[in-house]
C-alpha positions as protocol buffer text, in pm:
chain_id: "A"
residue {
  index: 1
  type: UNK
  ca { x: -1280 y: 1086 z: 899 }
}
residue {
  index: 2
  type: UNK
  ca { x: -914 y: 1131 z: 989 }
}
residue {
  index: 3
  type: UNK
  ca { x: -684 y: 842 z: 899 }
}
residue {
  index: 4
  type: UNK
  ca { x: -426 y: 741 z: 1155 }
}
residue {
  index: 5
  type: UNK
  ca { x: -152 y: 481 z: 1132 }
}
residue {
  index: 6
  type: UNK
  ca { x: -4 y: 307 z: 1434 }
}
residue {
  index: 7
  type: UNK
  ca { x: 294 y: 80 z: 1427 }
}
residue {
  index: 8
  type: UNK
  ca { x: 396 y: -156 z: 1702 }
}
residue {
  index: 9
  type: UNK
  ca { x: 483 y: -501 z: 1803 }
}
residue {
  index: 10
  type: UNK
  ca { x: 211 y: -697 z: 1972 }
}
residue {
  index: 11
  type: UNK
  ca { x: 234 y: -1023 z: 2161 }
}
residue {
  index: 12
  type: UNK
  ca { x: 62 y: -1341 z: 2057 }
}
residue {
  index: 13
  type: UNK
  ca { x: -162 y: -1302 z: 2362 }
}
residue {
  index: 14
  type: UNK
  ca { x: -267 y: -956 z: 2239 }
}
residue {
  index: 15
  type: UNK
  ca { x: -389 y: -1092 z: 1903 }
}
residue {
  index: 16
  type: UNK
  ca { x: -562 y: -1393 z: 2058 }
}
residue {
  index: 17
  type: UNK
  ca { x: -739 y: -1173 z: 2312 }
}
residue {
  index: 18
  type: UNK
  ca { x: -847 y: -933 z: 2035 }
}
residue {
  index: 19
  type: UNK
  ca { x: -1004 y: -1222 z: 1843 }
}
residue {
  index: 20
  type: UNK
  ca { x: -1158 y: -1402 z: 2141 }
}
residue {
  index: 21
  type: UNK
  ca { x: -1315 y: -1085 z: 2283 }
}
residue {
  index: 22
  type: UNK
  ca { x: -1452 y: -980 z: 1943 }
}
residue {
  index: 23
  type: UNK
  ca { x: -1240 y: -667 z: 1925 }
}
residue {
  index: 24
  type: UNK
  ca { x: -1147 y: -743 z: 1563 }
}
residue {
  index: 25
  type: UNK
  ca { x: -1369 y: -901 z: 1304 }
}
residue {
  index: 26
  type: UNK
  ca { x: -1341 y: -1036 z: 955 }
}
residue {
  index: 27
  type: UNK
  ca { x: -1524 y: -828 z: 693 }
}
residue {
  index: 28
  type: UNK
  ca { x: -1785 y: -1013 z: 488 }
}
residue {
  index: 29
  type: UNK
  ca { x: -1587 y: -962 z: 166 }
}
residue {
  index: 30
  type: UNK
  ca { x: -1289 y: -1160 z: 301 }
}
residue {
  index: 31
  type: UNK
  ca { x: -1262 y: -1529 z: 222 }
}
residue {
  index: 32
  type: UNK
  ca { x: -1292 y: -1786 z: 498 }
}
residue {
  index: 33
  type: UNK
  ca { x: -992 y: -1968 z: 643 }
}
residue {
  index: 34
  type: UNK
  ca { x: -830 y: -2191 z: 377 }
}
residue {
  index: 35
  type: UNK
  ca { x: -479 y: -2275 z: 497 }
}
residue {
  index: 36
  type: UNK
  ca { x: -389 y: -2639 z: 532 }
}
residue {
  index: 37
  type: UNK
  ca { x: -203 y: -2781 z: 832 }
}
residue {
  index: 38
  type: UNK
  ca { x: 141 y: -2759 z: 663 }
}
residue {
  index: 39
  type: UNK
  ca { x: 105 y: -2381 z: 618 }
}
residue {
  index: 40
  type: UNK
  ca { x: 9 y: -2339 z: 983 }
}
residue {
  index: 41
  type: UNK
  ca { x: 312 y: -2544 z: 1091 }
}
residue {
  index: 42
  type: UNK
  ca { x: 538 y: -2340 z: 862 }
}
residue {
  index: 43
  type: UNK
  ca { x: 406 y: -2013 z: 1010 }
}
residue {
  index: 44
  type: UNK
  ca { x: 467 y: -2136 z: 1365 }
}
residue {
  index: 45
  type: UNK
  ca { x: 821 y: -2247 z: 1270 }
}
residue {
  index: 46
  type: UNK
  ca { x: 893 y: -1904 z: 1120 }
}
residue {
  index: 47
  type: UNK
  ca { x: 797 y: -1742 z: 1452 }
}
residue {
  index: 48
  type: UNK
  ca { x: 1004 y: -1991 z: 1646 }
}
residue {
  index: 49
  type: UNK
  ca { x: 1307 y: -1921 z: 1424 }
}
residue {
  index: 50
  type: UNK
  ca { x: 1241 y: -1544 z: 1446 }
}
residue {
  index: 51
  type: UNK
  ca { x: 1196 y: -1501 z: 1071 }
}
residue {
  index: 52
  type: UNK
  ca { x: 1016 y: -1203 z: 925 }
}
residue {
  index: 53
  type: UNK
  ca { x: 639 y: -1222 z: 923 }
}
residue {
  index: 54
  type: UNK
  ca { x: 432 y: -976 z: 721 }
}
residue {
  index: 55
  type: UNK
  ca { x: 240 y: -725 z: 929 }
}
residue {
  index: 56
  type: UNK
  ca { x: -124 y: -764 z: 1021 }
}
residue {
  index: 57
  type: UNK
  ca { x: -335 y: -474 z: 897 }
}
residue {
  index: 58
  type: UNK
  ca { x: -641 y: -373 z: 1096 }
}
residue {
  index: 59
  type: UNK
  ca { x: -869 y: -95 z: 976 }
}
residue {
  index: 60
  type: UNK
  ca { x: -1073 y: 97 z: 1232 }
}
residue {
  index: 61
  type: UNK
  ca { x: -1401 y: 227 z: 1094 }
}
residue {
  index: 62
  type: UNK
  ca { x: -1693 y: 425 z: 1227 }
}
residue {
  index: 63
  type: UNK
  ca { x: -1999 y: 209 z: 1182 }
}
residue {
  index: 64
  type: UNK
  ca { x: -2307 y: 407 z: 1280 }
}
residue {
  index: 65
  type: UNK
  ca { x: -2120 y: 580 z: 1564 }
}
residue {
  index: 66
  type: UNK
  ca { x: -1944 y: 266 z: 1687 }
}
residue {
  index: 67
  type: UNK
  ca { x: -1576 y: 190 z: 1619 }
}
residue {
  index: 68
  type: UNK
  ca { x: -1529 y: -134 z: 1433 }
}
residue {
  index: 69
  type: UNK
  ca { x: -1188 y: -300 z: 1382 }
}
residue {
  index: 70
  type: UNK
  ca { x: -1173 y: -505 z: 1062 }
}
residue {
  index: 71
  type: UNK
  ca { x: -898 y: -741 z: 952 }
}
residue {
  index: 72
  type: UNK
  ca { x: -772 y: -600 z: 621 }
}
residue {
  index: 73
  type: UNK
  ca { x: -470 y: -828 z: 584 }
}
residue {
  index: 74
  type: UNK
  ca { x: -347 y: -1120 z: 794 }
}
residue {
  index: 75
  type: UNK
  ca { x: -663 y: -1320 z: 850 }
}
residue {
  index: 76
  type: UNK
  ca { x: -503 y: -1652 z: 754 }
}
residue {
  index: 77
  type: UNK
  ca { x: -212 y: -1585 z: 991 }
}
residue {
  index: 78
  type: UNK
  ca { x: -432 y: -1470 z: 1279 }
}
residue {
  index: 79
  type: UNK
  ca { x: -667 y: -1766 z: 1242 }
}
residue {
  index: 80
  type: UNK
  ca { x: -370 y: -2002 z: 1228 }
}
residue {
  index: 81
  type: UNK
  ca { x: -227 y: -1857 z: 1548 }
}
residue {
  index: 82
  type: UNK
  ca { x: -564 y: -1883 z: 1724 }
}
residue {
  index: 83
  type: UNK
  ca { x: -615 y: -2244 z: 1615 }
}
residue {
  index: 84
  type: UNK
  ca { x: -263 y: -2338 z: 1722 }
}
residue {
  index: 85
  type: UNK
  ca { x: -315 y: -2170 z: 2058 }
}
residue {
  index: 86
  type: UNK
  ca { x: -642 y: -2358 z: 2108 }
}
residue {
  index: 87
  type: UNK
  ca { x: -473 y: -2679 z: 1983 }
}
residue {
  index: 88
  type: UNK
  ca { x: -743 y: -2751 z: 1732 }
}
residue {
  index: 89
  type: UNK
  ca { x: -747 y: -2777 z: 1358 }
}
residue {
  index: 90
  type: UNK
  ca { x: -1069 y: -2752 z: 1158 }
}
residue {
  index: 91
  type: UNK
  ca { x: -1193 y: -3021 z: 928 }
}
residue {
  index: 92
  type: UNK
  ca { x: -1099 y: -2893 z: 580 }
}
residue {
  index: 93
  type: UNK
  ca { x: -1417 y: -3033 z: 422 }
}
residue {
  index: 94
  type: UNK
  ca { x: -1634 y: -2819 z: 650 }
}
residue {
  index: 95
  type: UNK
  ca { x: -1438 y: -2504 z: 564 }
}
residue {
  index: 96
  type: UNK
  ca { x: -1471 y: -2586 z: 195 }
}
residue {
  index: 97
  type: UNK
  ca { x: -1847 y: -2609 z: 241 }
}
residue {
  index: 98
  type: UNK
  ca { x: -1854 y: -2274 z: 425 }
}
residue {
  index: 99
  type: UNK
  ca { x: -1651 y: -2113 z: 144 }
}
residue {
  index: 100
  type: UNK
  ca { x: -1884 y: -2254 z: -122 }
}
residue {
  index: 101
  type: UNK
  ca { x: -2191 y: -2125 z: 68 }
}
residue {
  index: 102
  type: UNK
  ca { x: -2027 y: -1784 z: 107 }
}
residue {
  index: 103
  type: UNK
  ca { x: -1953 y: -1768 z: -268 }
}
residue {
  index: 104
  type: UNK
  ca { x: -2310 y: -1864 z: -352 }
}
residue {
  index: 105
  type: UNK
  ca { x: -2453 y: -1595 z: -122 }
}
residue {
  index: 106
  type: UNK
  ca { x: -2215 y: -1320 z: -234 }
}
residue {
  index: 107
  type: UNK
  ca { x: -2192 y: -1380 z: -606 }
}
């Protein structure tokens, strides 16, 4: 398969739409969301103050003839942006339980 690299600036709406419409997914080997509220607030402030934010890396793979876009790097940031947009914040205890179950199932 030929590797291609694309660079660009995407709007917040672009990333939220990609997540909401299932156009990017989190690979099973990635950890679940773990950021606390203070990290989310800090990320939002960095955008507001136009500070540098590391790039999001999405890998496009051929999965049995179907293109699949996987989040390689930036899952915590993307999830934080989505949660802020939706104006919700998950209960940390439930995410801890999900992470523990994931670790048990995946060694």
